[in-house]
MARDO-437902 format. One record per residue (C-alpha): residue number from 1; residue in one letter; x, y, z. Coordinates in nm, 2 decimals. Layout:
N
+-----+------+--------+--------+--------+
: pos : code :     xx :     yy :     zz :
+-----+------+--------+--------+--------+
: NUM :    A :      X :      Y :      Z :
...
+-----+------+--------+--------+--------+
//
This chain:
194
+-----+------+--------+--------+--------+
: pos : code :     xx :     yy :     zz :
+-----+------+--------+--------+--------+
:   1 :    M :  12.78 :  11.83 :  11.96 :
:   2 :    T :  12.62 :  12.00 :  11.66 :
:   3 :    M :  12.51 :  11.77 :  11.38 :
:   4 :    P :  12.53 :  11.88 :  11.02 :
:   5 :    Y :  12.20 :  12.05 :  10.94 :
:   6 :    S :  12.09 :  12.29 :  10.67 :
:   7 :    I :  11.85 :  12.56 :  10.80 :
:   8 :    I :  11.53 :  12.60 :  10.60 :
:   9 :    Q :  11.52 :  12.91 :  10.39 :
:  10 :    P :  11.16 :  13.00 :  10.30 :
:  11 :    P :  11.15 :  13.26 :  10.02 :
:  12 :    F :  10.89 :  13.45 :  10.22 :
:  13 :    T :  10.88 :  13.68 :  10.52 :
:  14 :    L :  10.65 :  13.44 :  10.71 :
:  15 :    K :  10.46 :  13.74 :  10.84 :
:  16 :    F :  10.14 :  13.58 :  10.73 :
:  17 :    R :   9.91 :  13.88 :  10.81 :
:  18 :    E :  10.13 :  14.11 :  10.59 :
:  19 :    M :  10.16 :  13.87 :  10.29 :
:  20 :    S :   9.93 :  13.91 :   9.99 :
:  21 :    K :   9.69 :  13.63 :   9.90 :
:  22 :    Q :   9.91 :  13.54 :   9.61 :
:  23 :    E :  10.22 :  13.52 :   9.84 :
:  24 :    L :  10.02 :  13.30 :  10.08 :
:  25 :    K :   9.92 :  13.07 :   9.79 :
:  26 :    D :  10.28 :  13.05 :   9.68 :
:  27 :    Y :  10.39 :  12.97 :  10.03 :
:  28 :    F :  10.13 :  12.69 :  10.06 :
:  29 :    R :  10.27 :  12.53 :   9.74 :
:  30 :    W :  10.63 :  12.58 :   9.85 :
:  31 :    F :  10.55 :  12.42 :  10.19 :
:  32 :    F :  10.45 :  12.09 :  10.02 :
:  33 :    D :  10.72 :  12.11 :   9.76 :
:  34 :    V :  11.00 :  12.12 :  10.02 :
:  35 :    L :  10.83 :  11.89 :  10.27 :
:  36 :    P :  10.99 :  11.56 :  10.16 :
:  37 :    Q :  11.34 :  11.71 :  10.14 :
:  38 :    R :  11.30 :  11.88 :  10.48 :
:  39 :    I :  11.20 :  11.54 :  10.64 :
:  40 :    D :  11.51 :  11.39 :  10.48 :
:  41 :    E :  11.72 :  11.68 :  10.62 :
:  42 :    L :  11.56 :  11.61 :  10.97 :
:  43 :    G :  11.64 :  11.24 :  10.94 :
:  44 :    R :  12.00 :  11.31 :  10.86 :
:  45 :    A :  12.03 :  11.55 :  11.15 :
:  46 :    V :  11.88 :  11.31 :  11.40 :
:  47 :    N :  12.09 :  11.01 :  11.26 :
:  48 :    G :  12.40 :  11.22 :  11.27 :
:  49 :    T :  12.37 :  11.26 :  11.65 :
:  50 :    P :  12.54 :  11.00 :  11.87 :
:  51 :    G :  12.28 :  10.77 :  12.02 :
:  52 :    Y :  12.02 :  10.84 :  11.75 :
:  53 :    E :  12.18 :  10.67 :  11.46 :
:  54 :    T :  11.90 :  10.41 :  11.43 :
:  55 :    W :  11.60 :  10.65 :  11.44 :
:  56 :    Q :  11.38 :  10.61 :  11.14 :
:  57 :    P :  11.13 :  10.87 :  11.01 :
:  58 :    D :  10.88 :  10.59 :  10.95 :
:  59 :    Q :  10.58 :  10.80 :  11.02 :
:  60 :    T :  10.47 :  10.60 :  11.32 :
:  61 :    A :  10.35 :  10.75 :  11.65 :
:  62 :    A :  10.63 :  10.56 :  11.82 :
:  63 :    S :  10.89 :  10.75 :  11.62 :
:  64 :    L :  10.78 :  11.07 :  11.80 :
:  65 :    N :  10.90 :  10.94 :  12.13 :
:  66 :    V :  11.27 :  10.95 :  12.03 :
:  67 :    L :  11.23 :  11.25 :  11.81 :
:  68 :    G :  11.08 :  11.45 :  12.10 :
:  69 :    E :  11.38 :  11.35 :  12.32 :
:  70 :    W :  11.62 :  11.45 :  12.05 :
:  71 :    F :  11.44 :  11.79 :  11.99 :
:  72 :    A :  11.46 :  11.87 :  12.36 :
:  73 :    A :  11.84 :  11.83 :  12.35 :
:  74 :    H :  11.87 :  12.05 :  12.04 :
:  75 :    V :  11.67 :  12.36 :  12.13 :
:  76 :    E :  11.91 :  12.66 :  12.13 :
:  77 :    T :  11.86 :  13.02 :  12.24 :
:  78 :    R :  12.03 :  13.35 :  12.18 :
:  79 :    P :  12.01 :  13.67 :  12.38 :
:  80 :    R :  11.74 :  13.91 :  12.26 :
:  81 :    R :  11.88 :  14.25 :  12.14 :
:  82 :    P :  11.75 :  14.56 :  12.33 :
:  83 :    E :  11.56 :  14.68 :  12.02 :
:  84 :    E :  11.38 :  14.34 :  11.99 :
:  85 :    I :  11.27 :  14.37 :  12.35 :
:  86 :    Q :  11.15 :  14.72 :  12.29 :
:  87 :    K :  10.96 :  14.63 :  11.97 :
:  88 :    I :  10.78 :  14.35 :  12.16 :
:  89 :    A :  10.70 :  14.59 :  12.45 :
:  90 :    D :  10.57 :  14.85 :  12.21 :
:  91 :    S :  10.33 :  14.59 :  12.05 :
:  92 :    C :  10.18 :  14.49 :  12.38 :
:  93 :    S :   9.86 :  14.66 :  12.50 :
:  94 :    F :   9.96 :  14.60 :  12.86 :
:  95 :    P :  10.30 :  14.54 :  13.03 :
:  96 :    I :  10.43 :  14.18 :  13.03 :
:  97 :    E :  10.76 :  14.03 :  13.12 :
:  98 :    I :  10.96 :  13.98 :  12.80 :
:  99 :    P :  11.21 :  13.69 :  12.81 :
: 100 :    S :  11.57 :  13.80 :  12.75 :
: 101 :    E :  11.63 :  13.49 :  12.54 :
: 102 :    E :  11.50 :  13.40 :  12.19 :
: 103 :    L :  11.51 :  13.08 :  12.00 :
: 104 :    T :  11.78 :  13.06 :  11.73 :
: 105 :    N :  11.70 :  13.04 :  11.36 :
: 106 :    R :  11.83 :  12.68 :  11.37 :
: 107 :    T :  11.57 :  12.60 :  11.64 :
: 108 :    F :  11.29 :  12.76 :  11.44 :
: 109 :    S :  11.40 :  12.56 :  11.14 :
: 110 :    L :  11.40 :  12.23 :  11.34 :
: 111 :    A :  11.06 :  12.32 :  11.47 :
: 112 :    M :  10.93 :  12.37 :  11.12 :
: 113 :    D :  11.09 :  12.04 :  11.00 :
: 114 :    I :  10.95 :  11.85 :  11.30 :
: 115 :    G :  10.61 :  12.01 :  11.24 :
: 116 :    M :  10.62 :  11.89 :  10.88 :
: 117 :    Y :  10.72 :  11.54 :  11.00 :
: 118 :    L :  10.44 :  11.54 :  11.26 :
: 119 :    S :  10.19 :  11.63 :  11.00 :
: 120 :    Q :  10.29 :  11.33 :  10.79 :
: 121 :    V :  10.26 :  11.10 :  11.09 :
: 122 :    F :   9.90 :  11.22 :  11.13 :
: 123 :    V :   9.82 :  11.19 :  10.76 :
: 124 :    K :   9.97 :  10.85 :  10.72 :
: 125 :    N :   9.79 :  10.71 :  11.02 :
: 126 :    H :   9.46 :  10.90 :  10.97 :
: 127 :    P :   9.37 :  10.93 :  10.60 :
: 128 :    T :   9.05 :  11.12 :  10.69 :
: 129 :    L :   9.26 :  11.43 :  10.78 :
: 130 :    Q :   9.30 :  11.69 :  10.51 :
: 131 :    W :   9.51 :  12.00 :  10.45 :
: 132 :    D :   9.34 :  12.33 :  10.46 :
: 133 :    H :   9.46 :  12.69 :  10.39 :
: 134 :    P :   9.26 :  12.95 :  10.58 :
: 135 :    L :   9.25 :  13.26 :  10.37 :
: 136 :    K :   8.90 :  13.39 :  10.43 :
: 137 :    G :   8.79 :  13.59 :  10.73 :
: 138 :    S :   9.01 :  13.80 :  10.95 :
: 139 :    K :   9.38 :  13.83 :  10.91 :
: 140 :    K :   9.39 :  13.83 :  11.29 :
: 141 :    Y :   9.29 :  13.46 :  11.29 :
: 142 :    I :   9.59 :  13.27 :  11.44 :
: 143 :    D :   9.63 :  13.03 :  11.15 :
: 144 :    Y :   9.56 :  13.28 :  10.88 :
: 145 :    G :   9.74 :  13.18 :  10.56 :
: 146 :    Q :   9.92 :  12.88 :  10.71 :
: 147 :    P :   9.89 :  12.51 :  10.62 :
: 148 :    V :   9.67 :  12.34 :  10.87 :
: 149 :    L :   9.52 :  11.99 :  10.91 :
: 150 :    I :   9.15 :  11.96 :  10.95 :
: 151 :    G :   8.94 :  11.67 :  11.07 :
: 152 :    F :   8.99 :  11.71 :  11.44 :
: 153 :    G :   8.64 :  11.84 :  11.50 :
: 154 :    A :   8.61 :  12.22 :  11.51 :
: 155 :    M :   8.98 :  12.28 :  11.57 :
: 156 :    P :   9.24 :  12.29 :  11.29 :
: 157 :    F :   9.59 :  12.16 :  11.37 :
: 158 :    N :   9.88 :  12.39 :  11.27 :
: 159 :    P :  10.18 :  12.16 :  11.30 :
: 160 :    V :  10.45 :  12.42 :  11.26 :
: 161 :    H :  10.29 :  12.66 :  11.50 :
: 162 :    M :  10.25 :  12.37 :  11.75 :
: 163 :    M :  10.62 :  12.28 :  11.73 :
: 164 :    V :  10.74 :  12.64 :  11.77 :
: 165 :    T :  10.52 :  12.66 :  12.08 :
: 166 :    L :  10.68 :  12.33 :  12.20 :
: 167 :    A :  11.02 :  12.48 :  12.13 :
: 168 :    Y :  10.94 :  12.77 :  12.36 :
: 169 :    G :  10.82 :  12.53 :  12.63 :
: 170 :    L :  11.15 :  12.33 :  12.59 :
: 171 :    M :  11.34 :  12.65 :  12.61 :
: 172 :    D :  11.19 :  12.76 :  12.94 :
: 173 :    K :  11.18 :  12.40 :  13.08 :
: 174 :    T :  10.80 :  12.39 :  13.12 :
: 175 :    K :  10.79 :  12.10 :  12.87 :
: 176 :    T :  11.00 :  11.79 :  12.81 :
: 177 :    G :  11.07 :  11.59 :  12.49 :
: 178 :    E :  10.78 :  11.36 :  12.59 :
: 179 :    R :  10.54 :  11.64 :  12.50 :
: 180 :    L :  10.58 :  11.57 :  12.13 :
: 181 :    R :  10.42 :  11.23 :  12.16 :
: 182 :    G :  10.17 :  11.38 :  12.41 :
: 183 :    I :  10.06 :  11.64 :  12.14 :
: 184 :    Y :  10.01 :  11.36 :  11.89 :
: 185 :    D :   9.81 :  11.14 :  12.14 :
: 186 :    Y :   9.59 :  11.44 :  12.25 :
: 187 :    W :   9.50 :  11.55 :  11.90 :
: 188 :    E :   9.45 :  11.19 :  11.78 :
: 189 :    K :   9.16 :  11.16 :  12.02 :
: 190 :    L :   8.99 :  11.46 :  11.86 :
: 191 :    I :   8.98 :  11.30 :  11.51 :
: 192 :    K :   8.63 :  11.27 :  11.39 :
: 193 :    P :   8.53 :  10.91 :  11.32 :
: 194 :    I :   8.44 :  10.82 :  10.97 :
+-----+------+--------+--------+--------+
//
């Protein structure tokens, strides 16, 4: 059963390496402007699913257990078009097997919303964490131009990227819904003490 859910519509390409610095700054502001409403949208989607009516986005680590289970049941795929497969193949410096399936826009949107929610669980429970926006250095840097949390030692935490990666793991069945809480628990151990 598909619950009512409004897919996020960023007014940006999300091709961070191709965006201008001003576009990246606008994206950073937009991210935080829409964050509360996207968490509300996520809460309505989860609560609109039979068996999940009582889930609360209360920003506790425990809330991630149920949310991960729910996410695993709502990852959807679509067939990749031949031109998509060719474009990926052309961009690779060596041959790799390219999956014939891709996540749907709805799944990417859920991953973004869950990433936003996960970031708020971290920030609420660990006030030493701070947002950063890497714009210096190489555009090849994996988190270039994206909102990341810092305070985990040397590694920044990109919540949206992490949830898209989880969605791929759920898609190919190498991960389960329990992984969402596992990600939180792993990164929580890396937080630098005050």
